[in-house]
C-alpha positions in Angstrom: 6.7 7.1 10.7 10.3 8.2 11.2 11.8 5.7 8.7 9.3 6.8 6.1 10.9 10.0 5.6 13.7 8.9 3.7 14.9 8.7 -0.1 13.9 11.6 -2.4 11.0 13.7 -1.3 9.9 16.5 -3.7 9.1 19.8 -2.5 6.3 20.3 -4.9 5.7 23.7 -6.9 2.3 25.1 -6.9 1.1 25.5 -10.6 -1.1 28.5 -11.4 -3.1 29.5 -14.4 -4.8 32.7 -14.9 -4.1 33.7 -11.2 -5.8 30.5 -9.8 -4.2 27.2 -8.5 -4.0 24.8 -11.5 -5.1 21.6 -9.7 -5.1 19.6 -13.0 -1.5 20.3 -13.5 -0.9 19.7 -9.6 -2.5 16.2 -10.1 -0.3 15.6 -13.3 2.8 16.5 -11.7 2.0 14.3 -8.5 1.2 11.2 -10.7 4.2 11.6 -13.0 6.6 11.8 -9.8 4.8 8.6 -8.2 5.2 6.7 -11.4 9.0 7.7 -11.3 9.3 6.4 -7.9 9.9 9.5 -5.4 9.4 8.7 -1.7 7.3 11.4 -0.7 6.1 15.2 -1.0 6.2 18.4 0.7 3.3 20.7 0.2 3.4 24.5 0.9 7.1 24.7 1.1 9.2 27.5 -0.1 9.3 26.0 -3.7 5.4 26.0 -3.5 5.3 29.6 -3.2 3.8 29.3 0.5 4.0 33.0 1.5 1.4 33.8 -1.3 -0.9 30.8 -0.9 -4.3 31.2 1.0 -5.1 28.8 3.8 -8.0 27.4 1.6 -5.6 26.7 -1.3 -3.1 25.1 1.2 -5.8 22.7 2.4 -7.1 21.9 -1.0 -3.5 21.3 -2.4 -2.9 19.2 0.5 -5.9 17.2 0.5 -5.4 16.4 -3.4 -1.8 15.2 -2.7 -2.9 13.0 0.3 -5.6 11.4 -1.8 -3.4 10.8 -4.9 -0.7 9.2 -2.7 -3.1 6.8 -1.0 -0.8 6.4 1.9 2.0 4.9 -0.1 4.3 7.7 0.5 4.3 10.5 3.2 2.8 14.0 2.6 4.5 16.5 4.7 3.2 20.2 4.8 5.3 23.1 5.5 4.0 24.9 8.5 6.9 27.3 9.4 6.7 31.2 9.6 8.6 33.9 11.2 5.8 33.9 14.0 5.8 31.1 16.7 2.0 31.4 17.3 1.3 31.3 13.5 3.8 28.4 13.3 2.0 26.4 16.1 -1.5 27.1 14.8 -0.3 25.9 11.0 1.4 22.9 12.6 -2.0 22.0 14.5 -3.8 22.4 11.2 -1.3 20.0 9.7 -2.0 17.5 12.3 -5.8 18.0 12.0 -5.5 17.6 8.1 -3.7 14.2 8.5 -0.4 15.2 7.5 2.5 12.7 7.9 4.7 15.4 9.1 5.6 19.1 9.4 8.6 21.0 7.8 9.3 23.9 10.0 11.8 26.5 8.8 13.8 28.7 11.1 12.0 32.0 11.8 13.1 34.4 9.1 13.6 38.2 9.1 13.3 38.2 13.0 16.8 36.8 13.4 16.4 35.3 16.7 19.5 34.1 18.7 20.2 30.5 19.3 18.0 30.4 22.5 15.2 32.0 20.5 15.4 29.4 17.8 15.4 26.8 20.7 12.5 28.0 22.4 10.5 28.4 19.1 11.1 25.0 18.0 10.4 23.4 21.5 7.0 25.5 21.6 5.9 24.2 18.3 6.8 20.5 19.4 5.2 20.9 22.7 1.8 22.1 21.3 1.3 19.5 18.6 1.6 15.8 18.4 2.8 15.4 14.7 6.4 14.5 13.6 8.6 17.7 13.1 11.3 18.1 10.6 13.6 21.2 11.1 14.4 23.2 8.1 17.8 24.8 8.3 18.2 27.3 5.1 20.3 30.5 6.1 20.6 31.3 2.4 16.9 32.2 2.7 16.3 32.9 6.3 19.8 34.8 7.1 20.0 32.8 10.2 21.4 29.2 10.9 20.8 26.6 13.7 24.0 25.7 15.5 25.1 22.1 16.0 24.5 22.4 19.7 20.9 23.7 19.1 20.2 21.0 16.6 21.5 18.3 19.0 19.5 19.6 21.9 16.2 19.7 19.7 16.8 16.3 18.3 16.1 14.9 21.9 12.6 16.1 21.7 10.3 13.0 21.0 8.4 14.9 18.1 11.4 16.4 16.4 12.4 13.7 14.3 14.8 15.2 11.8 16.3 18.0 9.7 16.4 19.3 6.2 20.0 20.7 6.2 20.3 22.9 3.2 23.6 24.8 3.8 25.6 22.2 1.4 28.3 22.2 4.1 29.6 18.7 4.6 31.7 19.5 7.7 28.6 21.0 9.5 26.6 17.8 8.4 29.4 15.7 9.8 29.0 17.5 13.2 25.4 17.3 13.2 25.4 13.5 12.5 28.1 13.0 15.2 26.1 14.7 17.7 22.5 13.2 17.1 20.9 9.9 17.9 21.1 7.3 14.9 17.5 7.3 14.2 17.4 11.2 13.9 16.7 11.7 10.2 19.1 13.7 8.1 17.8 15.1 4.9 19.7 17.3 2.5 17.9 20.6 1.5 20.8 21.3 -1.2 20.4 19.6 -4.6 24.1 20.3 -5.6 25.5 18.2 -2.7 22.7 15.7 -2.0 24.3 12.7 -3.5 27.4 13.3 -1.5 25.4 13.9 1.8 23.5 10.6 1.3 26.9 9.0 0.6 28.3 10.2 4.0 25.3 8.8 5.9 22.5 11.0 5.0 19.0 9.5 4.7 17.7 11.4 1.7 17.0 14.7 0.2 14.0 17.1 -0.1 14.5 18.1 -3.6 13.6 20.7 -6.2 15.4 19.1 -9.2 13.4 15.9 -8.6 10.8 17.5 -10.6 12.7 17.3 -13.7 14.6 13.9 -13.1 12.8 11.9 -10.4 13.7 8.6 -11.6 17.5 9.5 -12.2 17.7 11.1 -8.8 16.0 8.4 -7.0 18.4 5.8 -8.2 21.6 8.1 -7.7 20.5 8.8 -4.0 19.8 5.0 -3.5 23.2 3.9 -4.7 24.7 6.8 -2.6 23.0 5.5 0.5 24.1 2.1 0.0 27.7 3.3 -0.3 28.5 3.4 -3.9 31.2 6.1 -4.2 30.8 6.5 -7.8 27.1 7.9 -7.3 28.6 11.4 -7.1 30.5 11.1 -10.4 27.5 9.9 -12.2 25.6 13.0 -10.8 28.0 15.1 -12.3 26.2 14.5 -15.6 23.4 16.8 -14.4 25.6 19.6 -13.2 24.6 22.3 -15.9 20.8 21.2 -15.2 21.6 21.9 -11.7 22.9 25.4 -12.4 20.0 26.3 -14.4 17.6 25.2 -11.9 18.9 27.8 -9.4 19.8 30.3 -12.2 17.1 32.6 -10.6 15.1 32.4 -7.3 13.5 28.8 -6.8 10.9 28.1 -8.1 11.1 30.4 -11.2 13.5 28.3 -13.0 11.9 24.7 -12.3 8.4 26.0 -13.3 9.8 27.1 -16.5 11.2 23.5 -17.1 8.1 21.7 -16.0 6.4 24.0 -18.6 8.8 23.0 -21.3 8.3 19.3 -20.3 4.5 19.8 -20.6 3.9 18.8 -17.1 2.3 21.9 -16.1 0.3 24.1 -18.3 1.7 27.5 -17.3 5.1 28.6 -15.7 3.0 31.2 -14.0 4.1 32.5 -10.6 2.6 34.9 -8.2 3.9 38.4 -7.5 6.7 39.3 -6.3 8.0 36.2 -8.3 8.2 36.6 -12.1 8.8 34.4 -15.0 12.2 33.1 -16.2 14.2 35.3 -18.5 13.7 34.0 -22.0 17.5 33.5 -22.6 17.6 31.1 -19.7 14.4 29.1 -21.0 16.2 28.6 -24.3 19.1 27.1 -22.4 16.9 24.9 -20.4 15.2 23.4 -23.3 18.6 22.8 -24.9 19.8 20.9 -21.7 16.7 19.1 -21.1 16.7 17.7 -24.8 20.4 16.9 -24.3 19.7 14.7 -21.2 16.5 13.2 -22.9 14.5 14.7 -20.2 11.9 16.4 -22.8 
C-alpha cells in the first residue's frame, strides 16, 4: 500500500447546503477530481471541516468516497485529535470501515513535548493495524515534530509517511536524510509542493488541487521526474495560491468551487463563515484568467 500514497491527493472539502452535508455536490466533486487524474483523497481532514462533523456524517462521506473510487485510488481518513484515546478510537474505526490509511495530526492545543508526541503516535500505531501518515502542521496546531522524533516514529512498521506542512525545505532535507527510502514524504504546503517534489518528495496532500487538479498532477509528476522547470511553470498560479489562502482554509476554496459550479453552495459551519465578497470577485477574475471557470 505504501507506494499508493504518492502524487496529488486532494484533501476534500465537505459541501454543505442548508446546514446538511450536500452529498450530491460531494459526488460531483470526487468524480471531477478522478476525471482530472488525482491520485487519492483525504476525507475528514481540516479542509473537510472535521471538527464540526458528526461521526455519522464522516462515515457516510467516507463510504461515498470509497464507493466512487472503486479501489482505483486510496481513500485516507483523517483521524487525529488532541486526545490520544479518541485518536485511537477514530483510527480503529477507519480500519473497520476499510480506509487505506489514516492521517493523524499532531495533538493540538495540549502542546505536548516531543516525548509526548512520540508516545502519542506510537500508542496509535500500536493499537491499530492501518497505515498511518503523520501530519505536521504547526501553523494550525502550534507544535511541530522534531526531526529526531520523526526519524524515530518512521521506524514503526505502521507509520509509513508524513504530511509535512511547514514549507521549510531545510527541515524537509533533514527529514529525508534521516528516514528510510520507502518512508513517504508528502507536502502539506501548496505553495512549496512542486519544489518539495523536485527535491525528492513523493507528492502533496493539496487544497488547490480542488481548483486545478489536472494542472497540478502534471506539474508534480514533472517535478518528481526531475524537471527543474516545473517550479517556474507553477508560478503561473501564484496569485490563485494567494487567494486560496487569503482567509482560513477552507473558506476560500469553497467559494472558488462554488464559482466553478462544482458545489451548489459555499456554505460552511460555524465558527467558519463565508468569504468576503471582495475576495470572491478577485477569485472569479483569476479563475477566468486561468481558464479554470
